[in-house]
C-alpha positions as CSV (number, residue, x, y, z in Angstrom):
1,M,98.1,76.3,116.4
2,N,98.9,80.0,116.4
3,R,96.4,82.9,116.6
4,Y,96.1,83.3,112.9
5,E,95.4,79.5,112.4
6,R,92.8,79.6,115.2
7,L,91.0,82.5,113.5
8,M,91.0,80.9,110.1
9,K,89.6,77.7,111.7
10,R,86.8,79.8,113.1
11,I,86.1,81.3,109.7
12,D,86.2,77.8,108.1
13,E,83.5,77.0,110.7
14,S,81.3,79.9,109.5
15,E,82.0,82.2,112.4
16,R,82.0,86.0,112.0
17,I,85.0,88.1,112.8
18,L,85.0,91.8,113.8
19,I,87.9,93.9,112.7
20,D,88.7,97.5,113.6
21,G,87.5,100.8,112.1
22,A,89.5,103.5,110.5
23,T,92.9,104.4,111.9
24,G,94.2,107.1,109.6
25,T,91.0,109.3,109.8
26,E,90.7,108.5,113.5
27,I,94.2,109.9,114.4
28,E,93.3,112.9,112.2
29,K,90.1,113.3,114.1
30,R,92.1,113.2,117.4
31,G,94.4,116.0,116.3
32,V,97.5,114.3,114.8
33,P,98.9,116.5,112.0
34,Q,99.3,115.1,108.4
35,L,102.5,114.7,106.6
36,D,102.6,116.5,103.2
37,N,101.9,113.9,100.5
38,A,101.8,111.0,103.0
39,W,98.4,111.7,104.6
40,N,98.4,110.3,108.3
41,G,101.3,108.0,108.0
42,G,103.5,109.7,110.5
43,G,101.5,109.1,113.6
44,A,103.5,106.2,114.9
45,L,106.5,108.5,115.4
46,S,104.8,111.9,116.1
47,H,102.0,110.7,118.4
48,P,102.5,107.1,119.4
49,D,100.2,107.4,122.5
50,V,97.3,108.6,120.4
51,L,97.7,105.8,117.9
52,R,98.0,103.2,120.7
53,A,94.8,104.5,122.3
54,I,92.9,104.1,119.1
55,H,94.0,100.5,118.8
56,E,93.0,99.9,122.4
57,D,89.6,101.5,121.9
58,Y,88.8,99.2,119.0
59,I,90.0,96.2,120.9
60,R,87.8,97.3,123.9
61,E,84.8,97.3,121.6
62,G,85.5,93.8,120.4
63,A,87.8,94.1,117.4
64,E,89.7,90.8,116.8
65,I,92.0,92.2,114.2
66,V,93.7,95.6,114.4
67,I,95.5,97.0,111.3
68,S,98.7,99.0,111.6
69,N,98.7,102.7,110.7
70,T,100.8,102.0,107.6
71,F,98.4,102.8,104.8
72,A,100.6,105.7,103.7
73,T,104.1,104.4,104.6
74,H,105.1,102.7,101.4
75,R,108.5,103.9,100.3
76,H,107.3,105.9,97.3
77,V,104.8,107.8,99.5
78,L,107.3,108.7,102.1
79,A,109.7,109.8,99.4
80,D,107.0,112.2,98.1
81,A,106.7,113.5,101.7
82,K,110.6,113.9,101.9
83,V,110.7,111.6,104.9
84,E,111.9,108.4,103.1
85,D,114.6,108.0,105.8
86,Q,111.8,107.1,108.2
87,F,110.6,104.2,106.1
88,E,111.9,101.4,108.3
89,R,111.0,103.1,111.6
90,L,107.5,104.1,110.7
91,N,106.6,100.6,109.5
92,R,108.2,98.9,112.4
93,R,106.8,101.1,115.2
94,S,103.3,101.1,113.6
95,V,103.2,97.3,114.0
96,E,104.8,97.4,117.4
97,I,102.3,100.0,118.7
98,A,99.4,97.7,117.6
99,R,101.1,94.8,119.5
100,E,101.6,97.0,122.6
101,A,97.8,97.9,122.5
102,R,97.0,94.2,122.4
103,D,99.3,93.5,125.4
104,R,98.0,96.4,127.4
105,M,94.4,95.2,126.8
106,A,95.4,91.6,127.8
107,T,93.8,90.2,124.7
108,P,96.4,87.7,123.3
109,D,94.1,86.3,120.6
110,V,93.8,89.7,118.8
111,L,95.6,89.7,115.6
112,V,97.9,92.5,114.4
113,S,97.8,93.0,110.7
114,G,100.3,95.0,108.7
115,G,98.4,97.2,106.3
116,I,100.0,97.6,102.8
117,S,98.9,99.9,100.1
118,Y,100.5,101.5,97.0
119,W,98.2,104.4,96.8
120,S,99.8,107.7,95.8
121,F,98.7,111.1,97.0
122,T,100.6,112.9,94.2
123,D,99.8,110.5,91.3
124,N,103.4,109.3,91.5
125,W,102.6,105.7,90.9
126,P,105.6,103.4,91.3
127,E,106.9,101.2,88.4
128,P,106.4,97.4,88.8
129,E,110.0,96.5,89.8
130,S,110.2,99.4,92.3
131,L,106.8,98.4,93.7
132,R,107.9,94.9,94.1
133,G,111.2,95.6,95.9
134,N,109.7,98.2,98.2
135,T,106.7,95.9,99.1
136,E,109.1,93.0,99.9
137,E,111.1,95.3,102.2
138,Q,108.0,96.7,103.9
139,A,106.4,93.3,104.4
140,A,109.7,92.0,105.8
141,V,109.9,94.8,108.4
142,M,106.3,94.1,109.5
143,A,107.0,90.4,109.8
144,E,110.1,91.1,111.9
145,A,108.0,93.5,114.1
146,G,105.6,90.8,114.9
147,A,102.6,91.1,112.5
148,D,100.4,88.1,112.4
149,L,99.2,88.7,108.8
150,L,99.2,91.3,106.0
151,M,96.3,93.1,104.6
152,L,96.6,94.6,101.2
153,E,94.5,97.8,101.1
154,M,93.2,99.8,98.2
155,M,94.3,97.6,95.4
156,V,93.1,99.7,92.6
157,D,94.4,98.1,89.4
158,I,95.0,94.5,88.6
159,D,98.6,94.5,87.5
160,S,99.9,96.3,90.6
161,M,97.7,94.1,92.9
162,L,99.4,91.0,91.6
163,V,102.9,92.5,92.0
164,V,102.1,93.6,95.6
165,L,100.5,90.3,96.5
166,E,103.5,88.2,95.3
167,A,106.0,90.6,97.1
168,A,104.1,90.6,100.3
169,Q,103.8,86.8,100.3
170,A,107.6,86.6,100.2
171,S,107.5,87.6,103.9
172,G,106.1,84.2,104.8
173,L,103.0,85.8,106.4
174,P,99.5,85.1,105.1
175,V,98.2,88.0,102.9
176,W,94.6,89.1,102.5
177,V,93.6,91.2,99.5
178,G,91.5,94.4,99.8
179,L,89.9,95.7,96.7
180,S,88.5,99.3,96.3
181,C,85.7,99.7,93.8
182,E,83.3,102.1,92.1
183,R,80.6,101.8,89.6
184,A,81.5,102.5,86.0
185,P,79.1,104.3,83.6
186,S,78.3,100.9,82.2
187,G,77.1,99.8,85.6
188,A,80.0,97.3,86.1
189,M,81.9,97.4,89.3
190,T,85.5,98.4,88.6
191,L,88.6,99.0,90.6
192,L,89.4,102.7,91.2
193,R,92.1,102.9,88.6
194,G,90.4,100.6,86.1
195,G,89.8,97.0,85.4
196,E,86.6,95.1,86.3
197,L,86.2,93.6,89.7
198,A,85.3,90.3,88.1
199,D,88.7,90.2,86.3
200,A,90.6,91.1,89.4
201,L,89.0,88.2,91.3
202,D,89.7,85.9,88.4
203,A,93.4,87.0,88.5
204,L,93.6,86.0,92.1
205,A,92.7,82.4,91.4
206,G,95.5,80.0,92.4
207,R,97.6,82.7,94.1
208,E,97.0,81.6,97.7
209,A,95.1,84.6,98.9
210,P,93.0,83.2,101.8
211,L,90.4,86.0,101.9
212,V,89.2,88.9,99.8
213,N,88.0,92.2,101.4
214,I,85.9,94.8,99.6
215,M,87.2,97.9,101.4
216,H,87.3,101.7,101.1
217,T,84.2,101.4,98.9
218,E,81.0,103.4,99.2
219,V,78.4,101.7,101.3
220,E,75.8,101.9,98.6
221,D,78.1,100.0,96.2
222,I,78.9,97.1,98.5
223,D,75.9,94.9,97.4
224,A,76.8,95.3,93.7
225,C,80.4,94.3,94.6
226,L,79.1,91.2,96.6
227,D,77.1,90.2,93.6
228,V,80.4,90.0,91.6
229,V,82.4,88.5,94.4
230,Q,80.1,85.6,95.1
231,E,80.1,84.7,91.4
232,H,83.9,84.9,91.0
233,W,85.4,84.2,94.4
234,P,85.1,80.8,96.2
235,G,86.7,81.7,99.5
236,P,85.7,83.8,102.5
237,I,84.8,87.4,102.1
238,G,85.2,90.5,104.2
239,V,83.8,94.1,104.0
240,Y,85.0,97.3,105.5
241,A,83.3,100.2,103.7
242,H,84.1,103.9,104.1
243,S,81.9,106.9,104.7
244,A,83.7,110.2,104.4
245,R,84.0,113.5,102.5
246,W,87.4,114.7,101.4
247,E,88.9,118.2,100.9
248,D,92.5,118.0,99.8
249,H,93.1,114.7,101.5
250,V,91.5,115.9,104.7
251,C,88.6,113.9,106.0
252,I,85.5,115.9,106.7
253,F,83.1,114.0,109.0
254,D,79.9,116.0,108.4
255,N,78.2,113.4,106.3
256,T,79.6,110.1,107.8
257,I,77.0,107.4,108.0
258,Q,75.5,106.9,111.5
259,P,76.7,103.8,113.4
260,D,73.2,102.2,113.6
261,T,72.6,102.9,109.9
262,Y,75.8,101.2,109.0
263,A,75.0,98.3,111.3
264,N,71.8,97.8,109.3
265,H,73.7,97.5,106.1
266,V,76.2,95.2,107.7
267,Q,73.4,92.9,109.0
268,A,72.3,92.5,105.4
269,W,75.9,91.7,104.2
270,L,76.2,89.1,106.9
271,G,73.1,87.6,105.7
272,R,74.8,87.2,102.3
273,G,77.7,85.3,103.8
274,V,80.2,88.0,104.6
275,Q,82.3,86.7,107.6
276,V,84.8,89.5,108.3
277,I,83.4,93.0,109.0
278,G,84.7,96.4,110.0
279,G,85.0,100.0,108.8
280,C,87.3,102.1,106.8
281,C,87.7,105.9,106.5
282,G,85.3,107.9,108.6
283,M,84.2,104.9,110.5
284,G,85.2,105.2,114.2
285,V,84.9,103.5,117.5
286,D,81.1,104.0,117.7
287,H,80.7,102.2,114.4
288,I,82.7,99.2,115.7
289,K,80.6,99.2,118.9
290,A,77.4,99.1,116.8
291,L,78.7,96.2,114.8
292,R,79.7,94.3,117.9
293,G,76.0,94.6,118.9
294,I,74.9,92.6,115.9
295,L,77.6,90.0,116.0
């Protein structure tokens, strides 16, 4: 039984799993410069020691899954940043650095997840066939680099979500799906680029997604999302909310939720059956430390 199978067995037995906090906003906080149009995706090559230290910090505080710094390393994003030639290196090194952190911390059961997103910082959204091919390539690089699983992040419309899921599954790795939501004027919870959360969950039926995360979603909207998830999704559920203010893709930390306040929200979500918990943008090492205290 490999480390992923052991973790899923624990989830099947109703255990709770702590994952890491933000990586992109955390390397920004520690001084790593952004790539134009590719956010904080360049850290694995420009500042590998900083990135490795962040993974180590999360593992030290009890994170059992660390996610590679690859949110902004899909091929279309790097093309917008004029560094498309670094596609393979950035994705490979990001996974390798997370593995190095696990080895240095002597925590062999920690899982390294390859994070995959199709978000665009220029509204240059890829066409379906391009999205499919580039995701297959990215997922294959991550698998070859030693990722234990893949986590789709910020799936913000249903059609693209299904393309990315199928393409990522071609790697042979298990793939978890992360949905990012907001409240529509009607009150319904919707994906950020449209489509109701309920329809997205129904679309995942029968597609071999072991777990759904609600992630990069406002803390105050999580309970409404969970209402929908628990009606439409029969499998295990994870949550990693965000708490950040943005100015031109730069994270401003002046109104980030306090760790103990976030932990109070998480306590309630755990009471509703959420089993995988962590933090997204703005949530740092102190937030994960606070969550460890309630797990």
